[in-house]
C-alpha positions as CSV (number, residue, x, y, z in Angstrom):
1,M,28.9,-76.3,-63.8
2,S,32.4,-75.7,-64.9
3,F,34.9,-73.1,-63.8
4,D,38.3,-71.9,-64.8
5,P,40.8,-72.8,-62.1
6,A,43.2,-70.2,-63.5
7,T,40.8,-67.3,-62.9
8,T,38.4,-68.5,-60.2
9,T,39.3,-67.7,-56.7
10,V,38.5,-69.8,-53.6
11,L,36.3,-67.0,-52.5
12,D,34.4,-66.9,-55.8
13,L,33.6,-70.6,-55.5
14,V,32.6,-70.5,-51.8
15,A,30.4,-67.5,-52.4
16,A,28.6,-69.1,-55.4
17,H,28.6,-72.7,-54.2
18,P,28.6,-73.4,-50.5
19,A,29.0,-77.1,-51.1
20,V,32.7,-76.6,-52.0
21,E,33.5,-75.6,-48.4
22,A,33.6,-79.3,-47.5
23,V,36.0,-80.0,-50.4
24,F,38.4,-77.2,-49.3
25,R,38.3,-78.5,-45.7
26,R,39.2,-82.0,-46.9
27,Y,42.3,-80.5,-48.6
28,D,43.4,-78.5,-45.5
29,A,45.8,-81.1,-44.2
30,K,47.4,-81.6,-47.6
31,A,47.7,-77.9,-48.0
32,G,49.2,-77.4,-44.6
33,C,46.8,-74.7,-43.7
34,C,43.1,-73.7,-43.4
35,I,42.4,-72.9,-47.0
36,L,39.3,-70.9,-46.1
37,C,41.4,-68.9,-43.7
38,E,44.5,-68.3,-45.6
39,A,43.9,-68.7,-49.3
40,L,40.5,-67.0,-50.1
41,F,42.0,-64.7,-52.7
42,E,44.1,-67.3,-54.5
43,T,42.9,-68.8,-57.7
44,V,42.3,-72.6,-57.6
45,A,45.4,-73.0,-59.8
46,E,47.5,-70.8,-57.5
47,L,46.3,-72.7,-54.5
48,A,47.3,-76.0,-56.0
49,A,50.7,-74.8,-57.2
50,Q,51.7,-72.9,-54.1
51,R,50.5,-75.6,-51.6
52,G,51.6,-78.7,-53.5
53,L,48.1,-80.0,-54.3
54,D,47.0,-82.1,-57.2
55,A,45.3,-79.4,-59.4
56,T,43.4,-82.0,-61.5
57,A,42.0,-83.8,-58.5
58,L,41.1,-80.6,-56.7
59,T,39.3,-79.2,-59.7
60,H,37.5,-82.5,-60.2
61,D,36.4,-82.7,-56.5
62,L,35.2,-79.1,-56.6
63,S,33.3,-79.7,-59.9
64,R,31.6,-82.7,-58.4
65,A,30.5,-80.7,-55.3
66,I,29.1,-78.0,-57.5
67,D,27.2,-80.6,-59.6
68,T,25.6,-82.1,-56.6
69,E,24.2,-78.8,-55.5
70,H,21.9,-78.8,-58.5
71,P,21.0,-82.4,-59.5
């Protein structure tokens, strides 16, 4: 499953793919906040840019989590 980080919000991903919750939680410390508490309405690209995260790595990790939901 692929998604567009520029248009897909954190909430969109969590609602459609519960497995991504663990990925966002792993990035909380790097982001300096609880992503699922404070960034639900940000796109993945906005989240990465505003919180200083590696957008490529985050997108990769989210995609892997989504792919493991449906082997």
